[in-house]
N, C-alpha and C positions, 0 to 999 in steps of 0.2 A: 504494499498500500503506500503510495507517495505520501510524503510529508507534507502537512497543511501547518498553517498557523493555529494556535489553541487559545480559544476565549475560555477563561474560568471565571464564571460570574456568581456572587452571592445571590441570595433570593430575597428574603425579607427585607423590604426598604430598598431593594435595587429591581427585582422583578414583579413582587407582589406587595401590595399593602399590608402592614402589619398592626401598626398603631391603632387605627380607628377600629378594626375588627376585635383587636385585644380588648379594647376598652368597652366595647359592646359586650364581649364575651364575660368580662370580669362584673360588669353591671346586672347583665341578664341572669347569668348562671349563679354567681357568688354574692351579689349585692355589695361588690366593692367598687372603688373608684381609683382612677389613675390621675395622678396630678404631676404632669413633667416639668419638673423644676431643674433636674439634671437629665442627661440622656440615659441614664440607669433605670431600669425597672425597679430593681430591689430599692426600697427604701422610698419609692414614691406611690405605692399601692396603700390605699386607706380603707380601714374597716368602716362599718356604719357609724361607729361612736367617734371617728375622728382620728383614731390611733392608728400607727404604722404596722402594716403586715409584717411579722417577724420574717427575717430572710429565709429561714429554714422551711417557711410556708410556701414559698415562691415556685421551687422546680415542680411541686406536683400541678400547680396552676398551668404553668407552661405547657406540660405534658398534656394536661386535659384540654388545653386550647388546641393544640395540634391533632389531638384525637378526635375532638368532637366539633371543632369550629373552623378547621381548615378550608372547608368549603365556602366559607364567607369571605375569604381573602380574595381580593379583586387586583388584576394586573395593574403595575404602573402604566401610564400612559407612555406608549411608543416602545415599551418594552419587547413585545412579541414580535412586531415588525422590524425592529432593530436587529434582534438576533436572528431572525428569519432571513435578512438579508446577508448578515455575516455568516451565517451556516451554508452559505452557496459556496464559500471558499475555504471556510474555517471549520474545524471541530469545536463543537460549544458543550461545556461541562458545567453543571450548577453544583457548587461545593458551599453546603449550608450547614450552619451549626444547628443540627436538629437530630433527635435520637434516631440510631439505625432503624429502630422499629417503625419509623415514621416515614422513612425514606421511599418506601414503595407507593404509599398514599400521596406523598408529594409528587413523586414522578407521575403519577395519573393525574393530579389536578393541575400540574402544569401542562401536560399535554392537552388536557380539556380547553386550556385557555391559550392553546396555540403555540406552546413551548415545548415541544417533544424531545427533550434532551436528557441525557444521563445525568441522574441526581446522586451525590455522595454525601451522605451524613457525616458530619465530625462534631468533635466536642474540642473547644480551646483553639489555640493558635492554628493558622492555616498554612503556615510555612512547609512543615513536613508533609501533608497531603498534596500541596502543591509540588513538592519535589517528587513525588510518586508519579503524579500525573506527566511530568516532564519526562521522568525515565520511560513510562509507557507509551507516549505519543511521539516522542522525539520531535516536538515540532519545530518548524522553520522559524517561528516567532510565538511568543506567549504573551498574554495580556491578562491581568487579574483585575476584577472590579469588585468591590466591597465597599460598605458604608462606615464600618467601624475602624478607625485609627489603628488600634493594636494588632489587627489582622494584616495591615499593610507593613508594619513593623516586622510581624512574624515572617512574612514572605520576603521581605527585604534581607533579613538575616539568614535565611535558608537558601533562597535563589535570588541574589540582588539584580541579575540580569533582566528578570521578568519585568514588563512594563506595567506599572501599579496605578490603577485609576480609582480615585475616591468618588463616591457618588452617594449622596444623601437625598433620595428621591421623595422622603414623606416630609411635607411641609411642617407636620407637627414638632418634628425633631430637628429640622435643617438648621435652626439658628442655634441650637444647643451643642452642635458638633462642629470643632474647627476642623480646617483643613489639616489632612494627615501630614506630617513633615517628611513622611517616608513613602508618599505618593508622589508620582510625577506630576499629576495634574489632578484637578477636581472638576466635575461637571454634573449638575444635579437633576438635569433633564435629558431623555435619551436622544434627542436629535443632535444636541451638541455633543453627547458621548459617541454617538455612531460616526459623525463627522471627525472627530478626534481619532478615533480607531481607524477609521479608513485611511486617514493620512498617515497614521503609524504604519499600516500594513503596505501602503505603497512605497514608504521610504525604505 
């Protein structure tokens, strides 16, 4: 198989909306509220009495969201069309920090929304799994897209030659997340992101 460029994209906040459906899930299912004072979810979830949800209670909530509410996540404007355009000449993989047992469901949901790409579940930094993908695909070029600065730091540490693009597509948290110093550029909307990637690939 002839080597092609490789696009590795995060999912939540890049391909799919997460914040709005998660807020809806917290309120509807658990009677909780989310007040985004910082970009962190833990520490910002409030009980009905106004107290803060203990950090240890957060993982089951997130697991429940992906198990029962994932179908309420809608695509970021332009994501499906942009990846479809790139997929004509590139391999596309979705690398998402989601438990492995949710990866199959996420694959089906993305395909239903016009993004029929391989999904890899991950926990923690994305540098090591990015290295594994490079070893597998041996791409001519590699581009990494993510909304969280620590993931760019991780990829830079493991595979510094990968072109790293920061994207915070959700308006709810865009102002809370500064541009990653370890990303090469930041674009928060897909038309600009697609244009940047096409320029890189032509170079």
